[in-house]
C-alpha positions as CSV (number, residue, x, y, z in Angstrom):
1,P,146.5,67.4,76.5
2,L,143.7,70.1,77.5
3,F,141.6,67.1,78.7
4,D,143.5,64.2,78.8
5,I,146.0,65.2,81.6
6,P,143.2,65.9,84.0
7,F,141.4,62.8,83.3
8,V,144.7,61.1,83.6
9,L,145.2,62.6,87.2
10,V,141.5,62.1,88.5
11,A,141.7,58.5,86.6
12,T,144.5,57.5,88.7
13,G,143.2,59.0,92.0
14,I,140.0,57.1,91.6
15,A,141.7,54.1,90.6
16,Y,143.3,54.5,93.9
17,L,140.6,54.9,96.0
18,C,139.0,52.1,94.4
19,R,141.9,49.9,95.8
20,E,141.6,51.1,99.1
21,R,137.9,50.6,98.9
22,H,138.9,46.7,97.7
23,R,141.1,46.4,100.5
24,I,138.2,46.8,102.9
25,R,135.4,45.0,100.7
26,Q,137.5,42.5,99.0
27,D,134.8,42.5,96.1
28,F,135.0,42.6,92.2
29,Q,133.5,45.8,91.6
30,S,136.2,47.9,93.5
31,A,139.1,45.5,91.2
32,A,137.1,46.1,88.2
33,I,136.6,49.9,88.3
34,G,139.8,50.4,89.7
35,T,141.7,48.5,87.2
36,S,139.8,50.0,84.1
37,L,140.0,53.3,85.4
38,F,144.3,52.9,85.6
39,L,144.1,51.4,82.1
40,A,142.2,53.8,80.6
41,A,144.6,56.7,82.2
42,L,147.5,54.7,80.8
43,L,146.1,54.9,77.2
44,A,145.2,58.3,77.4
45,I,149.1,59.3,78.2
46,G,149.7,57.1,75.1
47,H,147.2,59.1,73.3
48,I,148.9,62.6,74.2
49,L,152.1,61.1,73.4
50,M,151.1,60.2,70.0
51,Q,149.4,63.5,68.8
52,P,151.1,64.3,65.6
53,D,150.9,68.0,65.9
54,Y,152.7,68.4,69.5
55,P,156.5,69.4,69.5
56,F,157.4,66.1,71.6
57,A,156.0,64.1,69.0
58,P,157.6,65.2,65.6
59,G,156.6,62.4,62.6
60,V,154.3,60.6,64.4
61,N,151.9,58.6,62.3
62,P,148.4,60.6,62.8
63,G,146.5,57.5,62.3
64,I,147.8,56.1,65.9
65,A,146.0,58.6,68.1
66,P,142.7,57.8,67.2
67,Y,143.0,54.0,68.0
68,L,144.5,55.0,71.8
69,F,141.6,57.5,72.0
70,F,139.2,54.7,71.4
71,S,140.9,52.4,73.3
72,S,141.0,54.6,76.5
73,Y,137.0,55.0,76.2
74,L,136.5,51.2,76.0
75,A,138.9,50.3,79.0
76,A,136.8,53.0,80.8
77,L,133.6,51.6,80.2
78,T,134.4,48.3,80.5
79,G,134.8,48.8,84.0
80,V,131.1,50.0,84.4
81,P,129.3,46.4,83.1
82,L,131.8,44.4,85.2
83,G,131.5,46.6,88.4
84,T,127.4,46.8,87.8
85,Q,126.8,43.0,87.0
86,Y,129.3,41.4,89.7
87,E,128.7,43.8,92.2
88,D,128.4,41.2,95.1
89,R,131.0,38.9,93.8
90,R,133.7,38.4,96.3
91,F,137.0,38.8,94.7
92,P,140.1,38.6,97.3
93,L,143.6,39.9,96.8
94,T,146.6,39.9,98.8
95,E,149.0,43.1,98.4
96,R,151.1,41.3,95.9
97,D,148.2,40.6,94.0
98,R,147.2,44.4,93.9
99,T,150.7,45.1,92.8
100,M,150.8,42.5,90.2
101,V,147.4,44.1,88.9
102,I,148.9,47.3,88.5
103,L,152.0,46.0,86.9
104,G,149.8,44.0,84.5
105,C,148.1,47.3,83.4
106,I,151.1,49.1,82.7
107,L,152.4,46.2,80.6
108,L,149.4,45.7,78.4
109,S,148.5,49.6,77.7
110,A,152.6,49.4,76.3
111,V,151.8,46.2,74.5
112,I,148.5,48.1,73.0
113,V,150.4,50.7,71.9
114,V,153.2,48.6,70.5
115,V,150.6,46.7,68.3
116,V,148.6,49.8,67.1
117,R,152.2,51.2,65.7
118,I,152.6,47.6,63.8
119,V,149.0,47.3,62.5
120,T,148.2,51.0,61.7
121,P,149.9,50.9,58.5
122,L,148.7,47.4,57.3
123,L,144.8,48.8,58.1
124,P,142.7,51.9,56.4
125,S,143.8,55.0,57.7
126,M,142.2,56.5,60.7
127,V,142.3,60.0,59.6
128,M,141.6,62.0,56.6
129,V,143.0,65.7,55.7
130,P,141.8,68.2,57.2
131,G,142.0,66.4,60.6
132,R,139.1,64.3,60.1
133,L,138.3,60.9,61.5
134,S,137.7,58.5,58.3
135,P,134.6,56.6,57.8
136,F,136.9,53.8,58.9
137,A,137.6,55.1,62.3
138,V,133.9,56.4,62.7
139,W,132.6,52.8,62.2
140,T,135.1,51.2,63.9
141,G,135.3,53.0,67.2
142,G,131.6,53.6,67.0
143,I,130.6,49.6,66.8
144,V,133.3,48.8,69.5
145,N,132.5,50.8,72.4
146,A,128.7,50.8,71.1
147,V,128.8,47.1,72.1
148,V,130.5,48.1,75.7
149,A,128.0,50.6,76.1
150,V,124.5,49.0,75.6
151,W,126.4,46.2,77.7
152,A,127.1,48.7,80.6
153,L,123.7,50.0,80.3
154,W,122.1,46.5,80.2
155,A,123.6,45.7,83.1
156,W,122.9,48.4,84.9
157,Q,119.2,48.2,84.1
158,R,119.3,44.8,85.0
159,R,120.9,45.7,88.5
160,R,118.2,48.0,89.2
161,S,115.6,45.9,88.3
162,Q,116.9,43.1,90.7
163,A,117.7,45.3,93.4
164,L,115.0,45.5,96.1
165,T,116.3,49.0,97.3
166,P,117.7,51.7,95.2
167,D,121.4,51.4,95.0
168,G,122.9,54.8,94.6
169,F,126.5,53.7,93.9
170,V,125.1,51.5,90.7
171,N,123.1,54.6,89.6
172,L,125.8,56.9,89.4
173,L,127.8,53.9,87.5
174,G,124.9,54.0,85.0
175,L,125.2,57.8,84.9
176,A,129.0,57.9,84.1
177,A,128.5,55.1,81.3
178,F,125.7,57.7,80.0
179,V,128.4,60.7,80.0
180,W,130.9,59.0,78.3
181,V,128.7,57.4,75.4
182,L,127.1,60.8,75.1
183,G,130.5,62.3,74.6
184,L,131.8,59.7,71.9
185,V,128.6,60.2,70.2
186,G,128.7,63.5,69.6
187,F,132.4,63.2,68.5
188,L,131.4,60.3,66.2
189,L,128.8,62.2,64.4
190,F,131.0,65.2,63.7
191,P,134.4,63.8,64.0
192,Y,136.5,66.5,63.3
193,R,140.2,67.5,65.6
194,Y,139.8,71.0,67.3
195,A,135.8,71.0,66.7
196,V,133.4,71.6,69.7
197,S,132.5,67.9,69.3
198,W,136.1,66.8,69.7
199,Y,136.4,69.1,73.0
200,V,133.0,67.7,74.3
201,G,134.3,64.0,73.7
202,G,137.7,65.4,75.7
203,L,135.5,66.6,78.5
204,A,133.3,63.7,78.8
205,R,135.8,61.6,80.2
206,P,136.6,63.6,83.3
207,F,133.5,64.4,83.9
208,G,132.2,60.7,84.1
209,V,135.4,60.0,86.5
210,G,134.2,63.1,88.2
211,V,130.7,61.1,88.5
212,I,132.4,58.2,90.1
213,F,134.0,60.0,92.7
214,V,131.0,61.1,93.7
215,A,129.5,57.9,94.0
216,L,132.4,57.1,96.2
217,L,132.1,59.9,98.5
218,R,128.5,59.2,98.9
219,E,129.2,55.9,99.7
220,Q,131.6,57.3,102.4
221,A,128.9,59.4,104.0
222,W,126.3,56.5,104.3
223,L,129.1,54.2,105.9
224,Y,129.7,57.0,108.3
225,R,125.9,57.8,109.2
226,E,125.3,53.9,109.4
227,P,127.5,53.5,112.7
228,C,126.4,56.8,114.2
229,H,122.7,55.5,114.0
230,R,123.6,52.3,115.7
231,V,125.6,54.5,118.3
232,Q,122.0,56.2,118.7
233,D,120.2,53.2,119.1
234,L,122.3,51.7,121.6
235,E,122.3,55.2,123.5
236,Q,118.5,55.0,123.4
237,L,118.5,51.6,124.6
238,H,120.8,52.1,127.3
239,E,118.9,55.4,128.6
240,A,115.7,52.8,128.5
241,S,117.1,50.0,130.7
242,Q,118.6,53.0,133.0
243,A,115.0,54.3,133.2
244,L,113.5,50.6,133.9
245,V,115.9,49.8,136.7
246,T,115.3,53.3,138.4
247,T,111.6,52.6,138.4
248,L,111.4,49.1,139.1
249,G,114.4,48.5,141.6
250,H,117.7,46.6,141.6
251,D,115.8,43.4,143.0
252,A,112.8,43.3,140.8
253,A,114.5,44.4,137.9
254,L,117.0,41.3,138.6
255,Q,114.0,39.0,139.2
256,G,112.4,40.2,136.1
257,Y,115.4,39.4,134.0
258,G,115.9,36.0,135.6
259,R,112.3,35.2,134.6
260,R,113.1,35.9,130.9
261,L,116.1,33.9,130.7
262,L,114.3,30.9,132.4
263,E,111.5,31.3,129.9
264,G,113.7,32.0,126.9
């Protein structure tokens, strides 16, 4: 729980911010990122509860936790290519629809946990003694997450090449995906519980979510600066018009405006 609990808290908070962002923008990007992070947080809770060596989970099959660990990574990574590739797509939702999405994530995470518990005895073991992931776990988790990671980086690069101006939000989404992939690859190369790579893999998830939080803050700062600049432009225009009226006099100014209206 050392890194899973911070990830759950931060990912849930970012999912809520994306929900509020969607309420304003009605876009697919906000819905995709918020939904994927909330689902990843729920799976991380399942990963905590299915640890075999914690006092609150005695007798749990040790092969269940790796499935939930990789599923949590997969859910978080999936939101990046979806949010990047379909950034400009409209996706209107009502408040009832948003509530249904939240309930759907909870239901889906519960179904994933139940399915994992059912299929774990039927598949090759995910763990080996002493606390090492089996080759089956390494290859399965690596390949599945690698496909989504390649999709995320491809969508980021494609969006970056098509954009006329730099998109800081999309770039930070790509950075978050890179952080997650880096942490996961390190753990797959040295797949031992309580090894340094295990802690790095756990730390990569909350750190990547923190990058998305920075992206949201950066966007809010830009949205605040934009109306400020417009107000400044309007103030300058008002001052110029006042100076024009003072210089030409009211009659001359009215005649000039009248001529411009007639000519237009």
